[in-house]
Steps between C-alpha positions, in 0.01 A plus 500: 500500500614851417350846548533781247391860507411596145449861393306544176537837324287636216128545446411253773246684715135529398525198268409219746866411549460415871188287451656320205821439696298342781322272252830386348666458842207292625515281188875447556468441874717805577443679833560864595346832399473769233445875545507828312782738584474881510748531210261313265679165518365174640690315772465125545638279775478141388606171661513163335727265315751663269323348197161646603654843564667492158156428352350790697775738388451396138133595534594827677707606199181500293224560757128520426352618171520878543829514690822625343795370700823696453713299743502268797758485776544197725665485841529184708388559860465285812209254508193634684298174485188659352188282514304659213541755221336835582427828328621776732342845490 
């Protein structure tokens, strides 16, 4: 198990990015959270197997239909042992 913080930059707010991320994370069995940041980016903390997180990051590079992702940044952080995947407000 690994834990990544993933910052997604671009047109990623107001396009259902958080809700879509939760759907994908739930399908993959990834735990953690997603939230909008004041600078217009989306921040994700995701825990799971490395393979599942690679799948999640591949989706993050594209995002939902109306998103336009300019870049993603990944940082490995300590495990938090999340039980579910949440949308934070």
